C-alpha positions in Angstrom: 0.0 0.0 0.0 1.4 3.4 -1.0 1.4 6.1 1.7 1.2 9.7 0.6 4.5 11.5 0.8 5.2 13.3 4.0 5.4 17.1 4.0 8.7 18.7 4.9 9.0 21.3 7.6 9.4 23.9 4.9 6.2 22.8 3.2 4.2 22.7 6.4 5.4 26.2 7.4 4.4 27.6 4.0 1.1 25.9 4.1 0.3 27.2 7.6 1.3 30.7 6.6 -0.8 30.7 3.5 -3.8 29.2 5.4 -3.6 32.0 8.0 -3.2 34.6 5.2 0.0 36.0 6.6 2.8 37.6 4.8 6.4 36.5 5.3 6.9 39.8 7.1 4.0 39.3 9.4 5.3 35.9 10.4 8.8 37.3 10.8 7.5 40.1 13.0 5.3 37.7 15.1 8.2 35.4 15.9 11.1 37.9 16.0 12.9 36.7 12.9 13.9 38.3 9.7 11.8 38.0 6.7 14.7 36.5 4.9 15.0 33.8 7.6 11.3 32.9 7.3 11.7 32.7 3.5 14.7 30.5 3.9 12.8 28.2 6.3 9.9 28.0 3.9 12.2 27.2 0.9 14.2 24.6 2.9 17.4 26.6 2.6 17.8 27.0 6.4 17.9 23.6 7.9 17.6 22.6 11.5 15.9 25.6 13.0 16.4 25.9 16.8 13.8 24.5 19.1 13.0 28.1 20.2 12.2 29.1 16.6 10.1 26.0 16.0 8.3 26.6 19.3 7.5 30.2 18.4 6.2 29.2 15.0 4.1 26.4 16.5 2.7 28.9 19.0 1.9 31.4 16.2 0.1 28.9 14.1 -1.5 27.2 17.1 -0.2 23.7 16.1 1.8 21.0 17.9 5.6 21.2 17.4 5.5 17.6 16.3 2.9 18.4 13.7 5.1 21.3 12.4 8.2 19.1 12.1 6.2 16.1 10.9 6.9 13.7 13.7 3.6 13.1 15.3 2.1 9.7 14.4 -0.9 10.3 16.8 -1.7 13.8 15.5 -5.3 13.0 14.9 -5.8 12.2 18.6 -6.2 15.8 19.8 -7.0 19.1 18.0 -3.9 21.2 17.5 -5.5 24.1 19.3 -5.8 22.0 22.4 -2.1 21.1 22.4 -1.2 24.8 21.8 -3.4 25.8 24.7 -1.6 23.2 26.9 1.8 24.7 25.9 0.4 28.1 26.9 -0.9 26.7 30.2 2.5 25.3 31.1 4.1 28.7 30.8 1.8 30.2 33.3 2.7 30.7 37.0 1.0 28.3 39.5 -1.5 31.0 40.7 -2.7 31.6 37.1 -2.9 27.9 36.4 -5.1 27.5 39.5 -7.4 30.3 38.3 -7.8 28.5 35.0 -8.4 25.1 36.8 -11.2 26.7 38.8 -12.7 28.3 35.7 -12.6 24.9 33.9 -14.2 23.2 36.8 -17.0 25.8 36.8 -17.6 25.3 33.0 -17.7 21.5 33.5 -20.3 21.9 36.2 -22.4 24.2 34.0 -22.1 21.7 31.2 -23.2 18.8 33.5 -26.2 20.9 34.6 -27.3 21.3 31.0 -27.3 17.5 30.4 
């Protein structure tokens, strides 16, 4: 059985940028890179970007890092937005995470009351 060819990091990055209708400059500004660097990443001319750059791009496009680099065999298990939200949550201080936990608990209770 023939599997479809996997997309490269460069192709994924380009596809995400186009899907979000962002220019090279907008992406560059959002992740603190030069426009030329983003172009080089999209064209596959700049190989092995740092994990920091990959993380900033994944955050910008609200996808998993593994999805962006093409190494997530279970990508269909969770929506990419959920994984991006989890990354955001991990960056918060404990007090802020607790606030979100309480909010989520209240939302779950409200949902249970609707059922």
